[in-house]
C-alpha positions in Angstrom: -216.9 1.8 49.1 -214.6 0.7 46.2 -211.3 -0.9 46.6 -208.5 1.9 46.7 -210.6 3.8 49.1 -211.1 1.3 52.4 -209.1 1.6 55.7 -205.7 0.2 53.7 -205.7 2.5 51.2 -201.9 2.8 50.1 -200.6 -0.1 52.1 -199.0 -2.8 50.9 -199.6 -6.5 51.7 -197.6 -9.7 51.7 -199.6 -12.8 52.1 -198.1 -16.3 52.1 -200.5 -19.2 50.6 -202.8 -17.1 49.2 -204.6 -18.8 46.5 -206.9 -20.9 48.5 -209.2 -21.3 51.5 -208.6 -19.0 54.5 -205.5 -17.2 52.5 -207.8 -16.1 49.5 -210.2 -15.1 52.0 -207.7 -12.7 53.3 -206.1 -11.6 50.1 -209.6 -10.2 49.2 -210.4 -8.7 52.3 -206.9 -6.7 52.2 -207.2 -6.0 48.4 -211.2 -4.8 49.0 -209.6 -2.8 51.8 -207.5 -1.0 49.6 -204.1 -2.7 50.2 -201.8 -3.5 47.2 -201.4 -7.4 47.7 -198.9 -9.8 46.4 -199.4 -13.5 47.7 -197.4 -16.8 47.5 -198.7 -20.1 46.2 -196.9 -23.6 46.2 -198.3 -25.0 42.5 -201.5 -24.6 41.8 -201.0 -21.8 39.0 -204.7 -21.9 38.1 -206.0 -21.1 41.6 -203.4 -18.5 41.9 -204.4 -16.9 38.6 -208.1 -17.5 39.1 -207.3 -15.3 42.6 -205.5 -12.5 41.0 -208.4 -11.8 38.0 -210.8 -11.9 41.0 -209.4 -9.5 42.6 -208.6 -7.3 39.4 -212.1 -7.6 38.4 -213.5 -5.9 41.7 -211.0 -3.3 41.4 -207.9 -4.2 43.6 -204.5 -4.9 43.0 -202.9 -8.7 43.6 -200.1 -10.4 42.2 -199.1 -14.2 42.7 -195.5 -15.5 43.3 -195.0 -19.2 43.1 -192.6 -20.1 46.2 -192.8 -23.2 48.2 -192.3 -22.1 51.8 -190.3 -24.9 52.7 -187.2 -23.3 50.4 -185.2 -20.6 52.0 -184.5 -19.4 49.0 -188.2 -19.0 47.1 -188.8 -17.3 50.5 -186.1 -14.6 49.8 -187.1 -14.5 46.6 -190.6 -13.6 47.1 -189.7 -11.0 48.9 -187.5 -9.2 46.4 -190.5 -10.0 43.7 -192.8 -8.4 46.0 -190.3 -5.5 46.6 -190.9 -4.8 42.8 -194.5 -5.2 42.6 -194.5 -2.6 45.5 -191.8 -0.1 44.1 -194.7 1.1 41.6 -197.7 0.8 44.0 -196.8 2.3 47.2 -192.9 3.0 49.0 -192.7 -0.3 50.5 -194.1 -3.3 52.4 -196.7 -2.3 55.4 -198.3 -6.0 55.9 -197.0 -9.7 56.4 -199.6 -12.4 56.6 -198.1 -15.8 57.4 -201.2 -17.6 56.4 -199.4 -20.8 54.5 -199.0 -24.2 56.1 -199.2 -27.9 55.9 -201.2 -30.5 58.0 -199.7 -34.3 57.6 -201.9 -36.4 60.6 -199.6 -38.8 62.2 -199.9 -40.4 65.4 -196.3 -40.1 67.0 -195.4 -43.7 67.3 -196.3 -44.1 63.1 -194.7 -40.7 62.4 -191.6 -40.6 60.3 -188.6 -37.9 60.2 -189.9 -36.8 56.7 -193.2 -35.7 58.3 -191.8 -33.6 61.1 -189.3 -32.1 58.8 -191.6 -31.1 56.1 -194.0 -29.8 58.3 -191.2 -27.6 60.6 -189.7 -26.7 57.3 -193.2 -25.2 55.9 -195.1 -24.2 58.8 -192.1 -23.4 61.4 -189.1 -22.2 60.1 -191.1 -21.2 56.8 -192.9 -18.4 59.1 -189.8 -17.4 61.0 -187.8 -16.4 57.5 -190.7 -14.6 56.2 -190.6 -12.5 59.6 -187.2 -12.0 59.2 -187.3 -10.6 55.7 -189.9 -8.6 56.8 -188.7 -7.3 59.6 -186.0 -5.9 57.6 -188.4 -4.1 55.0 -191.8 -3.2 57.2 -192.5 0.6 57.0 -192.8 2.6 60.9 -196.5 1.4 61.5 -196.5 -2.4 60.1 -198.2 -5.5 60.9 -197.0 -9.0 61.3 -200.0 -11.4 61.8 -199.0 -15.2 62.0 -201.9 -17.4 61.1 -201.8 -20.2 64.0 -204.6 -22.8 65.1 -206.7 -23.7 68.3 -204.8 -27.2 68.0 -202.1 -25.4 69.9 -204.0 -25.9 72.9 -206.3 -27.9 72.0 -204.5 -30.8 70.4 -205.9 -34.1 68.9 -205.0 -37.7 68.3 -202.4 -37.3 65.4 -201.5 -33.3 65.5 -198.6 -33.6 67.8 -196.5 -32.3 65.0 -198.9 -29.8 63.4 -199.7 -28.2 66.7 -196.1 -28.0 68.0 -194.9 -26.3 64.5 -197.6 -23.9 64.8 -197.1 -23.5 68.4 -193.3 -21.8 67.0 -194.8 -19.6 65.4 -197.1 -18.1 68.4 -193.8 -17.8 69.8 -191.7 -16.1 67.0 -194.5 -13.4 67.4 -194.2 -13.0 70.6 -190.8 -12.2 70.9 -191.2 -10.1 67.3 -193.6 -7.8 69.1 -191.2 -6.5 71.9 -187.9 -6.7 68.7 -190.4 -4.2 66.7 -192.6 -2.5 68.8 -189.7 0.7 68.9 -190.6 1.5 65.2 -194.3 0.9 65.8 -194.8 -2.2 64.4 -197.6 -4.6 65.7 -197.2 -8.4 65.7 -200.2 -10.5 66.6 -201.2 -14.3 65.7 -204.9 -15.6 64.8 -205.9 -19.0 65.7 -208.7 -20.1 63.5 -211.1 -23.1 65.1 -212.8 -25.7 62.6 -213.1 -23.5 59.4 -214.9 -24.6 56.1 -211.8 -25.3 53.5 -210.4 -27.5 51.0 -208.0 -28.6 53.9 -210.6 -29.9 56.2 -212.8 -31.7 53.6 -209.7 -33.7 53.0 -208.6 -35.0 56.0 -212.0 -35.7 58.0 -214.8 -37.9 56.6 -218.3 -36.9 56.0 -219.8 -38.0 59.1 -217.2 -36.2 61.3 -217.9 -33.5 59.2 -221.6 -33.7 60.3 -220.8 -33.7 63.6 -218.6 -30.6 64.1 -220.8 -27.7 63.8 -222.4 -29.0 67.1 -219.5 -28.9 69.0 -219.2 -25.0 68.7 -221.3 -22.9 70.8 -222.2 -21.0 67.6 -223.6 -24.2 66.3 -221.9 -23.9 62.8 -218.4 -24.5 61.4 -215.9 -21.0 60.6 -215.7 -19.7 57.6 -212.5 -18.3 55.4 -214.6 -15.1 55.4 -214.5 -15.0 59.3 -210.8 -15.2 59.5 -210.1 -13.1 57.3 -212.3 -10.2 58.9 -210.0 -10.6 61.9 -206.9 -10.6 60.1 -208.1 -7.5 58.5 -209.0 -5.5 61.4 -205.1 -6.6 62.9 -203.9 -5.1 59.9 -205.8 -2.4 60.2 -205.6 1.0 62.3 -208.2 0.4 64.7 -205.5 -2.2 66.1 -202.3 0.2 66.7 -202.8 -0.4 70.7 -202.8 -4.5 70.0 -199.5 -6.3 70.3 -198.1 -9.6 71.0 -201.9 -10.8 71.2 -203.1 -14.7 69.8 -206.6 -14.1 68.9 -208.6 -17.4 68.5 -211.1 -17.1 66.1 -212.9 -20.3 67.1 -216.8 -19.7 67.8 -216.1 -20.4 71.4 -214.5 -23.7 71.0 -212.1 -23.2 73.8 
């Protein structure tokens, strides 16, 4: 199967935070399944350009838009620019994947107001605003998929703000599934477990990273493609009867 002939042929997808890690895997997979994909990124122009070139080399279609998820005006412009790209490819938006997020590990006693506000602005408010703009654009039968984390139910030291910000996105999805269901739009959450990404490597010592595979029943860390596969399923036709759900893609961790 080549790009453009898959289960998402004729569909348009917007992925926030799509230049690296889980987001990049999601962009690749949706494009491979036939969707035209616009993705946002914050500041790494090289990674974004490389992602577009990779998708195009595989026969897919992708466009990168620089947008800070903490900036409401940037999110609005992201959707406006996506509209222009999709006008040439499809009749409108079909899929939103809210993947962009940040994690700043801080104990409650040492966290600053700036730590709290920045995390909430990106992870919670940014997701809410993307859903707000998407809800006005999604065609009947559309999909919204929020990427959360198993830390909302398995929270450790230093994860209070991050877990709270992601828990908000889970509740946004639950509410939106009821608000948009009459249009055939499904809204779900995917909660990854421990996944091999740059973010994981930046926030953990090598000694800790070496022990992590042993705490999952499957004996390994998750891979970005593992999460992308779940997102692709929820974005596709076989998931039309699933909405308001939180799928924990964590290798049995919780």
